[in-house]
C-alpha positions as CSV (number, residue, x, y, z in Angstrom):
1,M,129.6,-76.8,-19.6
2,K,127.1,-78.7,-16.8
3,V,129.1,-79.5,-13.5
4,L,127.5,-81.8,-11.3
5,V,128.8,-81.1,-7.1
6,T,127.6,-83.6,-5.0
7,G,127.5,-82.5,-1.3
8,A,126.6,-79.2,-2.4
9,N,124.7,-78.0,0.5
10,G,128.1,-78.8,2.6
11,F,130.3,-76.3,3.6
12,V,132.7,-77.1,1.2
13,G,130.0,-77.6,-1.1
14,H,128.2,-74.1,-0.5
15,A,131.8,-72.4,-1.4
16,V,132.7,-74.8,-4.5
17,C,129.0,-74.2,-6.1
18,R,129.3,-70.2,-5.3
19,R,132.4,-70.3,-7.0
20,L,131.4,-71.9,-10.2
21,V,128.4,-70.1,-10.6
22,A,130.1,-66.5,-10.2
23,E,132.5,-68.0,-13.3
24,G,129.5,-68.8,-15.6
25,W,129.5,-72.7,-15.2
26,N,126.6,-74.5,-15.5
27,V,125.9,-76.0,-12.0
28,A,123.8,-79.0,-11.1
29,G,124.1,-79.8,-6.6
30,A,123.5,-83.1,-6.0
31,V,121.7,-83.4,-2.3
32,R,120.4,-86.1,-0.2
33,R,117.0,-84.1,0.8
34,Q,115.4,-80.7,0.0
35,T,118.0,-78.1,0.7
36,T,119.1,-74.4,0.1
37,L,121.5,-74.3,-2.5
38,E,124.0,-71.3,-3.4
39,A,121.8,-69.0,-6.2
40,G,122.3,-70.2,-9.6
41,T,122.6,-74.1,-8.5
42,E,120.1,-76.4,-10.0
43,P,119.0,-79.0,-7.0
44,R,119.5,-82.8,-7.9
45,H,118.1,-85.0,-5.3
46,I,119.9,-88.4,-5.1
47,G,119.2,-90.0,-1.9
48,E,122.0,-91.8,0.0
49,I,124.8,-92.2,-1.6
50,G,126.1,-95.8,-1.6
51,P,127.0,-98.8,-4.1
52,D,123.1,-99.0,-5.2
53,T,122.2,-95.3,-5.8
54,N,121.2,-95.0,-9.0
55,W,123.3,-91.8,-10.8
56,D,121.8,-91.8,-14.3
57,A,119.2,-89.2,-14.1
58,T,121.4,-87.4,-12.3
59,L,124.2,-87.3,-14.8
60,V,122.2,-86.2,-17.7
61,G,123.8,-83.6,-20.0
62,V,126.8,-83.6,-17.2
63,E,130.3,-83.2,-18.6
64,A,132.0,-82.7,-15.2
65,V,131.6,-83.8,-11.8
66,V,133.1,-82.5,-8.8
67,H,132.4,-85.1,-5.7
68,L,132.2,-83.5,-2.6
69,A,129.8,-85.9,-0.8
70,A,131.1,-88.6,2.1
71,R,130.8,-90.0,5.2
72,V,132.8,-87.7,7.2
73,H,135.9,-88.3,9.7
74,V,134.4,-88.1,13.5
75,M,136.4,-88.5,16.5
76,E,134.1,-90.8,18.5
77,D,132.3,-92.8,15.8
78,K,129.2,-94.6,16.8
79,A,128.8,-97.0,14.1
80,A,129.0,-100.9,14.8
81,D,131.9,-101.5,12.1
82,P,133.5,-97.9,11.5
83,L,135.4,-99.0,8.5
84,A,132.3,-100.6,6.8
85,A,130.0,-97.5,7.4
86,F,133.2,-95.5,5.5
87,R,133.6,-98.2,2.9
88,R,130.0,-98.1,1.7
89,V,129.8,-94.0,1.3
90,N,133.4,-93.0,0.8
91,T,134.4,-96.0,-1.7
92,E,131.9,-98.0,-3.0
93,G,129.6,-95.2,-3.7
94,T,132.1,-93.1,-5.2
95,L,133.4,-95.7,-7.3
96,R,129.4,-96.8,-8.5
97,L,129.6,-92.4,-9.2
98,A,132.6,-92.9,-11.2
99,E,131.4,-96.0,-13.0
100,A,127.9,-94.2,-14.0
101,A,129.7,-90.8,-14.7
102,A,131.8,-92.8,-17.4
103,K,129.1,-94.3,-18.9
104,A,127.5,-91.2,-18.9
105,G,130.1,-89.7,-20.7
106,V,131.4,-87.3,-18.3
107,K,134.7,-86.5,-19.7
108,H,136.6,-84.9,-16.0
109,F,136.1,-86.2,-12.4
110,V,137.3,-84.1,-9.6
111,F,137.5,-86.3,-6.0
112,M,138.0,-84.6,-2.9
113,S,140.3,-87.2,-0.5
114,S,142.1,-86.1,2.3
115,I,145.6,-85.8,3.7
116,K,144.6,-88.6,5.8
117,V,145.4,-90.1,2.9
118,N,149.3,-89.7,3.7
119,G,149.2,-89.9,7.2
120,E,148.1,-88.2,10.1
121,A,152.2,-86.5,10.8
122,T,154.7,-85.0,9.6
123,A,158.5,-84.1,10.9
124,P,158.8,-80.5,11.1
125,G,160.7,-79.6,7.6
126,H,159.2,-83.2,6.2
127,P,155.8,-82.4,4.6
128,F,154.0,-84.7,2.4
129,R,154.2,-85.5,-1.1
130,A,151.6,-86.3,-3.6
131,D,154.0,-89.5,-4.3
132,D,155.0,-90.8,-0.9
133,L,153.8,-94.1,0.2
134,V,150.3,-93.6,1.9
135,A,149.8,-94.5,5.5
136,P,146.1,-93.9,6.3
137,E,145.6,-94.5,10.1
138,D,141.9,-94.6,10.6
139,P,139.1,-96.0,8.7
140,Y,138.2,-92.6,7.0
141,G,141.8,-92.5,5.2
142,R,141.8,-96.1,4.5
143,S,138.1,-95.3,3.1
144,K,139.4,-92.7,1.1
145,W,142.5,-94.4,-0.4
146,E,140.2,-97.4,-1.7
147,A,138.3,-95.0,-3.6
148,E,141.3,-93.5,-5.0
149,Q,142.7,-96.7,-6.2
150,G,139.4,-97.6,-7.2
151,L,139.2,-94.0,-9.5
152,A,142.8,-95.0,-11.1
153,E,141.3,-98.0,-12.6
154,I,138.4,-96.7,-14.0
155,S,140.1,-93.6,-15.7
156,V,142.6,-96.1,-16.8
157,R,139.5,-98.3,-17.8
158,T,137.5,-95.6,-19.5
159,G,139.6,-93.0,-20.5
160,M,137.7,-90.6,-18.3
161,V,140.1,-87.8,-16.5
162,V,140.3,-88.1,-13.0
163,T,141.8,-85.4,-10.7
164,I,142.0,-86.2,-6.9
165,L,142.9,-83.6,-4.5
166,R,143.8,-84.2,-1.0
167,P,143.6,-81.1,1.6
168,P,144.5,-80.6,5.1
169,L,142.0,-79.3,7.6
170,V,139.8,-77.0,5.7
171,Y,138.7,-73.7,7.4
172,G,136.5,-70.8,6.6
173,P,133.2,-69.4,7.4
174,G,130.5,-71.2,9.1
175,A,133.3,-74.1,10.2
176,G,132.1,-76.4,12.7
177,G,134.3,-79.2,14.7
178,N,137.4,-78.4,16.3
179,L,138.1,-74.8,15.0
180,R,134.3,-73.5,16.2
181,A,135.6,-75.3,19.7
182,L,138.6,-73.3,19.7
183,M,136.9,-70.0,19.0
184,T,134.2,-70.2,21.4
185,F,137.2,-71.2,23.7
186,L,139.2,-68.5,22.8
187,G,136.2,-65.9,22.7
188,K,135.7,-66.5,26.8
189,G,138.9,-65.2,27.3
190,L,140.6,-68.4,28.8
191,P,144.1,-69.6,28.9
192,L,145.8,-72.0,26.9
193,P,148.9,-73.9,28.1
194,L,150.5,-74.0,24.2
195,G,153.2,-70.6,24.6
196,L,155.5,-72.9,23.7
197,V,154.2,-75.1,20.7
198,D,156.6,-74.6,17.5
199,N,155.3,-76.6,15.5
200,R,153.7,-76.4,11.8
201,R,150.4,-77.2,10.4
202,S,149.0,-76.8,6.7
203,L,145.7,-75.5,6.2
204,L,143.2,-74.8,3.4
205,G,141.0,-72.0,3.2
206,V,137.5,-72.9,1.7
207,E,137.4,-70.2,-0.6
208,N,141.1,-71.4,-1.4
209,L,140.0,-74.7,-2.4
210,A,136.9,-73.6,-4.4
211,D,139.4,-71.5,-6.2
212,A,141.6,-74.9,-7.2
213,V,138.8,-76.7,-7.9
214,A,137.5,-74.4,-10.5
215,C,141.3,-74.1,-11.7
216,C,140.9,-78.0,-12.3
217,L,138.0,-77.6,-14.1
218,R,139.5,-75.0,-16.2
219,A,142.4,-76.9,-17.5
220,E,142.6,-79.9,-19.7
221,P,144.7,-82.2,-17.6
222,K,145.0,-86.4,-19.0
223,G,144.5,-89.7,-17.3
224,C,144.4,-89.6,-13.0
225,G,146.4,-87.0,-10.8
226,T,146.9,-86.7,-7.1
227,Y,147.2,-83.4,-5.7
228,L,148.0,-81.6,-2.4
229,L,146.5,-78.6,-1.5
230,R,147.7,-76.2,0.9
231,D,147.4,-72.4,1.4
232,G,150.5,-70.7,0.8
233,E,151.9,-70.6,4.1
234,D,152.0,-73.1,7.4
235,V,151.0,-71.7,11.0
236,S,152.0,-73.1,14.3
237,T,149.2,-74.4,16.9
238,S,150.4,-71.0,19.1
239,G,150.2,-68.7,15.5
240,L,147.3,-69.8,15.0
241,I,145.6,-69.1,18.2
242,R,147.2,-65.7,18.1
243,I,145.5,-65.0,14.9
244,L,142.4,-66.4,15.4
245,S,142.5,-64.6,19.1
246,E,142.9,-61.1,17.1
247,G,140.3,-61.5,15.1
248,L,137.7,-62.1,17.5
249,G,138.9,-59.1,19.6
250,K,140.8,-60.8,22.4
251,Q,144.2,-61.0,23.6
252,P,145.4,-64.1,23.5
253,R,146.3,-65.9,27.0
254,L,149.1,-68.4,26.0
255,L,150.6,-70.0,29.2
256,P,154.5,-71.1,28.6
257,V,154.2,-75.0,29.4
258,P,156.6,-77.4,28.0
259,P,155.0,-79.4,25.2
260,A,156.6,-82.7,27.2
261,L,154.7,-81.8,30.0
262,L,151.8,-81.5,27.9
263,R,152.3,-84.8,26.1
264,L,152.9,-86.6,29.6
265,A,149.9,-85.1,30.8
266,G,147.7,-86.1,27.7
267,G,149.2,-90.0,28.2
268,L,147.8,-89.6,32.0
269,L,144.6,-88.5,31.4
270,G,143.8,-90.8,28.4
271,K,144.1,-87.5,25.6
272,K,147.4,-88.4,23.9
273,P,146.0,-88.3,20.1
274,A,144.3,-84.8,21.1
275,I,147.6,-83.7,22.7
276,D,149.2,-84.9,19.5
277,R,147.3,-82.9,17.4
278,L,148.0,-79.6,19.4
279,L,151.6,-80.2,19.7
280,G,152.2,-82.2,16.2
281,S,153.4,-80.8,12.9
282,L,151.2,-81.7,9.5
283,Q,152.8,-80.5,6.2
284,V,152.1,-80.6,3.0
285,D,153.9,-80.1,-0.4
286,D,151.5,-78.2,-3.0
287,S,154.3,-77.6,-5.5
288,D,153.1,-80.2,-8.1
289,F,149.3,-78.5,-7.8
290,R,150.5,-75.3,-8.4
291,S,153.1,-75.8,-11.0
292,R,150.6,-78.3,-12.7
293,F,148.1,-76.1,-13.1
294,G,149.2,-72.7,-12.8
295,W,147.7,-72.2,-9.2
296,A,148.5,-69.4,-6.7
297,S,146.2,-69.2,-3.3
298,P,143.9,-66.5,-3.9
299,I,143.8,-65.5,-0.1
300,T,147.0,-65.7,2.5
301,L,146.1,-67.8,5.4
302,R,146.4,-64.8,7.8
303,D,143.3,-62.9,6.0
304,G,141.8,-66.4,5.7
305,L,141.6,-67.1,9.5
306,L,140.7,-63.6,10.4
307,G,137.7,-63.2,8.2
308,M,136.6,-66.6,10.1
309,A,137.0,-65.2,13.2
310,E,135.6,-62.1,12.6
311,G,132.5,-63.8,11.1
312,F,132.2,-65.9,14.2
313,R,132.5,-63.3,16.4
314,Y,129.5,-61.3,14.5
315,R,127.6,-64.1,14.6
316,S,127.9,-65.1,18.1
């Protein structure tokens, strides 16, 4: 079976292509510009993704699509109209591809959405579920939710199978953003006032995500299904720091500051959203996916985090 992977040169795309090639799939990688792809991945250049993208040539011979490409969430968006910018790529671009895929006879469309469709935080012990009422709070989450709704309609109308995956924060070797910044900070041996934080966060290793995608493609689902994903266990912010410090070869320096004081300081300094992310919980229940697809995450959260930190340590 030929599988088209969009965003094949991204952090998740490399892992997905590598896994599918290793399993013997015929993989084509859709990318916007000339770039290096995983060995065994056939490049297909498509330019910018949006409502006017012509996918006809790219979809020739393709039986399944794994759509990873997206305008990603950023902390300080510089776009004049962030929602319109996210919609153009994540909603309109996705639905343009899905319509073209259905027309080309693609049997299975796997869409990488986001847990941000569900919301930004959970009460401890009350994880998000796939059938919860959605509550996206930012333009990125809303654009993904609108894409999900459009994909469900296309699936009903055309008969193309659609599998929607909502991962939490994805980590692994080469991860950037806040995780990279945190590892840089920890590598300097600097203290953090997070020793009393006892929240719970669901994470997903990139190799586990790639394994879940391969599992979807091997199965024979019907209709349109939405699933949450995570590693097999959750971790607190302080626990995350301890594991990363171990992988970096450092002793964690966690100061026992009460979370209430941190929230107060965050509000006074205009950093409330950042403090809320550090102190709050975000858990997901992925039992539906594990039951439906018979899936078990192959790499433990601890081993995945240690591998990421050790890789960062030796590359720095």
